[in-house]
Phi, psi and omega in degrees: 000311179295320181300316180295323179293320179294317179295322181294329178289332180063228181299334179297334178299319178293319181293318177297316177301317179299317179294323177296316179295320177295319178295321178295331178300327179293329182269336184263142177287154178093182180228091179220313184296334180300321182290321176292323178296317178295323177295320179293318178296317178296322177297318177299320179292318178295319179297321179294324181285320188248002180048063184284155171286166181295328178293316180294320180291327176294321178293318177299317178298317180298314180295315179293327177297312180298314181297316182291324177294318179297313179297318179298319177296321179294318183290320186258008183300147179272137179273132180286331180286143180281173177287158184295324183274340179220077186293339182253018177301128182066014175222059184301321182298323181296330179288344183270347182298130180093349180270158181249143180216171177254135180296131177276323178229147183297151173271112176233135183066023177088000183228139177205198182222146175233131176263124178236111185056243182257014184240140175256123180255145173280130181246138176238142181165193180291151181302131180214157178275162177298144181091353179288138175283130180230155175248138177282118183265337181176191180236145172230088187070240178262007180264141174272128175271118185239160175221140179294145178225153172271152181299333179276349181291144181276000000 
């Protein structure tokens, strides 16, 4: 019954599918279904122009889906470089590399805490007592990799 209804719609079946996918994009997080929806709508238009068989229209949809996803990824890709005026926007940890802080909690078993302004960061490094001055050497996920420093060290 559903199969007959889809066949009876002809090219409109692709257009309806495309509109459903575009509508689902509004409810789903991310940007992916929009490209499949646009491919389905384009397939419906090609099917209407050339009166394709269902096999040919499925192949056209597959090709257009791959092409639209690739183009969509290219158009919406995130740039790794920061903006010129705020290079550490959304990368707060990277802005801390090279800076010195005092341990809020001792590093025992390789883990401790550093308080920076109103935020407490998890610190990993060699065991040190609370109050030790440390330098942020890098990041390991959301953890600050620290090393103890003397106040006279450059």
